C-alpha positions as CSV (number, residue, x, y, z in Angstrom):
1,M,-37.6,-127.2,119.6
2,K,-37.0,-127.4,123.1
3,K,-35.4,-123.8,123.4
4,T,-38.6,-122.4,121.3
5,I,-41.1,-123.9,124.0
6,I,-38.9,-122.6,126.8
7,S,-38.9,-119.2,125.3
8,L,-42.6,-119.0,124.6
9,L,-43.3,-120.2,128.4
10,I,-41.0,-117.6,129.8
11,G,-42.5,-114.7,127.4
12,G,-45.9,-116.0,128.4
13,L,-44.9,-115.8,132.4
14,L,-43.5,-112.3,131.7
15,M,-46.6,-110.9,129.8
16,T,-48.8,-112.8,132.7
17,S,-46.6,-110.8,135.4
18,T,-46.6,-107.6,133.7
19,Y,-50.5,-107.6,133.4
20,A,-50.9,-109.1,136.9
21,K,-49.1,-105.9,138.0
22,S,-51.5,-103.4,136.4
23,I,-54.2,-101.7,137.9
24,V,-57.3,-99.7,136.3
25,C,-58.4,-96.8,138.4
26,Y,-61.5,-95.1,137.1
27,F,-63.9,-92.3,137.7
28,S,-67.4,-92.5,136.2
29,C,-70.7,-90.8,136.8
30,T,-72.9,-92.1,133.9
31,G,-71.4,-95.5,133.3
32,N,-69.5,-95.1,130.2
33,T,-66.2,-94.9,131.7
34,K,-66.9,-97.9,134.1
35,A,-67.9,-99.9,130.9
36,L,-64.4,-98.9,129.5
37,A,-62.4,-99.5,132.5
38,E,-64.2,-103.1,133.2
39,K,-63.0,-104.0,129.7
40,T,-59.7,-102.7,129.9
41,A,-58.9,-104.6,133.1
42,K,-60.2,-107.8,131.5
43,V,-58.2,-107.4,128.5
44,L,-54.9,-106.6,130.8
45,N,-56.0,-109.1,133.4
46,A,-55.7,-106.0,135.9
47,D,-57.0,-105.0,139.0
48,L,-59.8,-102.7,139.2
49,F,-60.4,-99.7,141.5
50,E,-63.3,-97.1,141.5
51,I,-62.3,-93.7,142.4
52,V,-65.5,-92.9,144.3
53,P,-65.9,-89.1,145.4
54,E,-66.8,-88.6,149.1
55,V,-70.0,-86.4,148.1
56,Q,-71.7,-88.5,145.0
57,Y,-72.7,-85.9,141.9
58,T,-76.1,-85.7,141.3
59,S,-77.6,-85.1,138.0
60,A,-78.1,-81.3,138.8
61,D,-73.9,-81.4,139.7
62,L,-73.4,-82.6,136.2
63,D,-75.6,-80.0,134.4
64,W,-72.8,-78.5,132.2
65,H,-75.5,-75.8,131.0
66,D,-75.8,-74.6,134.6
67,S,-72.9,-72.2,135.4
68,K,-73.7,-72.6,139.1
69,S,-73.6,-76.5,138.9
70,R,-71.0,-78.2,141.1
71,T,-68.8,-79.5,137.9
72,S,-69.2,-76.0,136.4
73,K,-67.8,-74.6,139.4
74,E,-64.9,-77.2,139.5
75,A,-64.2,-76.7,135.9
76,N,-63.6,-72.8,136.7
77,D,-61.6,-73.0,139.8
78,N,-58.3,-74.9,139.5
79,S,-58.0,-74.9,143.3
80,I,-60.8,-77.3,143.8
81,R,-60.0,-81.1,144.6
82,P,-63.0,-83.1,145.5
83,A,-62.3,-85.6,148.2
84,I,-62.0,-89.3,147.1
85,K,-63.9,-91.7,149.7
86,S,-61.3,-94.7,149.6
87,K,-57.6,-95.2,148.8
88,V,-55.7,-97.8,147.1
89,D,-52.1,-98.8,147.5
90,L,-50.4,-98.5,144.2
91,S,-47.1,-99.7,145.4
92,K,-47.3,-103.2,144.1
93,Y,-48.3,-102.2,140.6
94,D,-45.8,-101.2,137.6
95,T,-48.7,-99.8,135.4
96,V,-51.6,-97.6,136.3
97,I,-54.3,-97.0,133.8
98,L,-56.3,-93.9,134.5
99,A,-59.8,-93.9,133.0
100,F,-62.0,-91.0,133.2
101,P,-64.7,-89.0,131.2
102,I,-63.6,-85.4,129.7
103,W,-65.1,-82.6,131.3
104,W,-64.7,-79.2,129.8
105,Y,-61.7,-80.6,127.7
106,T,-59.9,-81.9,130.8
107,A,-60.1,-84.8,133.3
108,P,-62.4,-84.1,136.4
109,K,-60.7,-82.6,139.1
110,I,-61.3,-85.7,141.1
111,M,-58.8,-87.2,138.8
112,W,-56.1,-84.2,139.8
113,T,-57.0,-85.1,143.5
114,F,-56.0,-88.9,142.6
115,V,-52.9,-88.3,141.0
116,E,-51.7,-85.7,143.6
117,Q,-52.6,-88.3,146.6
118,N,-50.9,-91.1,144.7
119,D,-47.4,-91.9,144.1
120,L,-46.9,-92.8,140.3
121,S,-43.0,-92.4,140.6
122,G,-41.4,-94.8,138.2
123,K,-44.8,-96.3,137.3
124,S,-45.9,-96.7,133.4
125,V,-49.1,-94.5,133.4
126,V,-52.0,-94.7,130.7
127,A,-54.7,-92.2,130.5
128,L,-57.9,-93.4,128.8
129,C,-61.0,-91.0,128.3
130,T,-64.5,-91.2,127.2
131,S,-65.9,-88.5,125.4
132,G,-68.5,-87.7,122.8
133,G,-65.9,-85.6,120.9
134,S,-63.1,-83.9,122.9
135,G,-59.6,-85.6,122.8
136,I,-57.5,-86.5,125.5
137,S,-54.4,-84.4,125.0
138,G,-55.8,-81.5,127.4
139,A,-56.5,-83.9,130.2
140,E,-52.9,-85.8,129.9
141,K,-51.3,-82.6,130.2
142,D,-53.1,-81.4,133.2
143,L,-52.5,-84.7,134.9
144,K,-49.0,-85.0,134.2
145,A,-48.4,-81.7,135.6
146,H,-50.3,-82.8,139.0
147,A,-48.6,-86.2,139.0
148,S,-45.3,-87.4,140.4
149,K,-42.5,-86.0,137.9
150,T,-41.0,-89.5,137.5
151,A,-44.1,-91.3,136.2
152,V,-43.4,-92.7,132.7
153,W,-46.5,-91.5,130.6
154,K,-47.4,-93.6,127.8
155,T,-49.8,-92.4,125.0
156,G,-53.3,-92.0,126.0
157,S,-56.5,-92.4,123.9
158,R,-60.1,-91.7,123.8
159,F,-62.4,-94.4,123.8
160,Y,-66.4,-95.0,123.5
161,A,-68.0,-97.1,126.3
162,N,-68.6,-99.7,123.6
163,T,-65.1,-100.4,122.2
164,S,-64.4,-103.7,121.7
165,E,-61.9,-105.8,123.6
166,T,-59.9,-106.7,120.4
167,E,-59.5,-103.0,119.8
168,L,-58.4,-102.4,123.4
169,K,-56.0,-105.3,123.2
170,K,-54.3,-103.7,120.2
171,Y,-54.1,-100.4,121.5
172,F,-52.3,-101.9,124.5
173,E,-50.2,-104.2,122.7
174,K,-48.7,-101.0,121.1
175,V,-48.6,-98.7,124.2
176,L,-47.4,-101.2,126.9
177,K,-44.7,-102.8,124.7
């Protein structure tokens, strides 16, 4: 009985320790990804970092029907890297969750900036996206291509902003085991 209780306590401490070393880094323009990121941070007991562009996106910038909008130009030019307003020290984290919307079947270019500027070497990385219809595979492929080569990518997933905490918990129990 004593061994069982000690094992449970140690397991609980290890789990808490793992979650304490997690951070959710997110980019959101409309609030959908922010809602998902906040729930994810709560479920994992993780820190939260918002990736804020130096130049905020306006509604005109987000108009994907306009080929001259800022996001349309970014989508069509793989050399564009929007600047990020603030920095985060990822050295104390074992797990980095990247949350973002899907734009033109991939992650917004500001996420490319983020993975290029931050050392993800040896860290478990999980990509989460919000999207009305597009999957995450293209975004994961692109982010992996621009990130530290020794990052340990876990299987990412697409979620809706209103995904329940229970569903997120089940997902992370599988992915982070």
